[in-house]
N, C-alpha and C positions, 0 to 999 in steps of 0.2 A: 427177626425184628432188628431194624437199624436205628441205633440210638446215638445221641450226643450227650456227654456228661460234663457238666460244669461244676466247679466247686473251688472256693478260695483255699489257700494254703491252710492246713490244719483242720479242715472240715471233715476229714475222714474219707475223702473221695477215693483214695487208693483202695481202702478196705471195701468200700461199697462197690467200686468198679469190679473187684474180684468176685464179690457176691453175685452181681448181675451176670458176669461172664459164666460162672458156674451154673447159675439158675437157668440161663437161656441156652447154654452150650454154644456160645459164639465167642470169637476172639476179641480181646481188648486191643484196639488199634491206637497206639501212641506215636505221634509224629517224632518225638524225641528218640524213642526206641528205634523207629524206622530209619531215621537219619543215621543213627549210630550203626545199625545193621548194614545199611547201604554202604557206609564208609568202610566198615570192616570187610564186607564182601567185595569191595572195590568194583562195584557196578559202575557203569558210565555216570549215572546220576550221583552215586556216592563219591566218585572221584571229583566231580564238579563241586559238590557240596563241601568236601574237605578243603579244597582250594579256597573257597569263600570263607569258611570258618577259620582256617589257618591265618588268613589275612585280617581277621578280626571283623569281617563283615557279617551281615545277616543273610541267611539263605532266602532267596526270593520266593514269592508266592508260587511262581511258575514251577520252580524246582520242587517245592513242597507238594504242590498239587500232583505233579507227575509221580512222585513217590507214593502218595496216598492212592492214586489211581492204580498203580502197580500192585499195591498191597490188597486193595479191595477186589482185585481180579483173581486173587489166590483162592484155591478150592475151599479153605476153611471159612471164608467169608460168605459162602454161598447162601447160608441160612440166616445171615445177619452179622452185625458187628457193633462194638461200642467204641465210638470215637472219643478219645481222651486227650484233652489239651488242644483240640482243634475243632472248629476254626477259632482263631483268636481275634479276628477283625471282620468287619462287614464285607470287605473286599474278598477275604477268604471264604466267607459264608456264601457270597454270590457265586464265586468260582466253584465251590463244592456243589451247589445246586445244579449248575450247568453240567459239571462232570458226571453227577449221578444220573441226570437225564440221558446223557450220552450212553451210559452203560445200563440203562433201564432200571435204575434203583431210585429210592427216595427215603428221606428221613421220616421215621414213624413217630419219634418222640424225642424231645430235648429235656433232660432232667437237670434242674439247677438246685444244688444243695445250698441251703441258706443257714448262715450262722452269724450271730452278732460279732463285730470286730473285737469287743471286749472279751468274749468267750474264747475267740481264736488266740488272742494275745496270751490269755491265761494258759491255754492248752500248750502253746508252743514255747513260751518263755520259761515254763516249768520243767522242760525236758533237760535231762543231764545224761551224759554218756561216760562210762569208765574209759579212761585213756589207755588202760592196760589190756583188759579183756573184751572191751566193746559193749558190755551189758548196758542196756538203757533203763532209765528210771524217770519218774515224774514226781516232782516235789510235793504235789497235792494228791495225785491219784495212785501212784505206786512209789512211795518214798523209800529211799535207802535208810538203813539203820542210823547212819551218820550223814549229815547234810553234804559233806564234801568228800565222802569216802565210799568206795564200792563195797557193798555187803558181801559180795561173792569172793573178791580177791584182795580187797583192801586198797586197790589202786585209786588215784585221785580222780574225782568226777569233774568233767568239764562241760561248759555250755557251748554248743556250736555257734559260730558267727551267725548262721541263718536263723537261730532261735533267740537272738538278742532282740529286745523290744523295738529298738529303732529300726532294725532291719525288717522285722515283721510288719511294722506300720508302713514302711516303704513298699513291701511286697503287696500288702493289702490295697494300697493306693493304686499301684499299677494294675492289679487285678480288677478293681472297681472301674477304672477308666477303660480297660480293654473290654470287659464283659457287659457293662451297662448297655452300650448300644446293641450288642448281640442279643441280650435278653429282650429288648424292645423288638428287634428284628424277628425273633422266633415267637414272641408273644403275638405279634400281628398275624403270623401265619397259623396261629392256633396250635402250635406244637409244644409250647413251653409248659412244663409242669414243675412245681416247686416241692422240694422235700425239706422238711425241718431237720437240720443237722444237729440239733440239741437233743440229747437223750442217749440211751445206751445203744451199742451197735445193733442189738437185737430189735430194739424199738424202731430204729431207722430202717432196718431191713424189712420189717413188717409194712412200713409205709411204701417202700419201693415195690415189695411183692404185690400189694394192693393196686398200685399204679400200673405195674406190668400186666397184671391179670385184666385190668380194664382195657388197656391198649390192645392186648391179644384178642379180647372179646370183640373190639371194634373191627379187627381184621379177619375174624373167623367167618 
């Protein structure tokens, strides 16, 4: 099964992506990971991407598509894949569709994890990390014994810049602007399915399991 997974920051997308990967036995394909791997391996595309990134530019859709195409041609993608963080724009979605036709594949389902901005802000802004041992806490869901001190080693707790409320609001704004057109795009093709991101990890996994079983039944 070939899937695309959307989810705003803090929706638990990483956890659920791992669940889908393990359940279906297919790889998670992340463009960020692929770019870093291509740069590290010094492939021709990786060398090109590194030059662009080092100069502060954005890697073009053509380069990203070429890296995605190379990745999907690997043997572990033969039975399916979970595309994570891609496509990000309508142009990329169009290019992906054309590329999949070329290699005789198609997207079976697009999963969009939904969560209110207020809940995301609460989830992310409550995170704290020990600056000494690295242990993570959450002021609401997994609080330390002392608000500003690590229970484990006594080190000071810090809030990452990414978890500050203004930064979170900016990230959510970018996400909404990028993905809103994509949701419409995949809604029109009948591929989009919504998963409620509020609830326990297990409850969300049950929703995803039910959805995947339905899609697998459609293809049996």
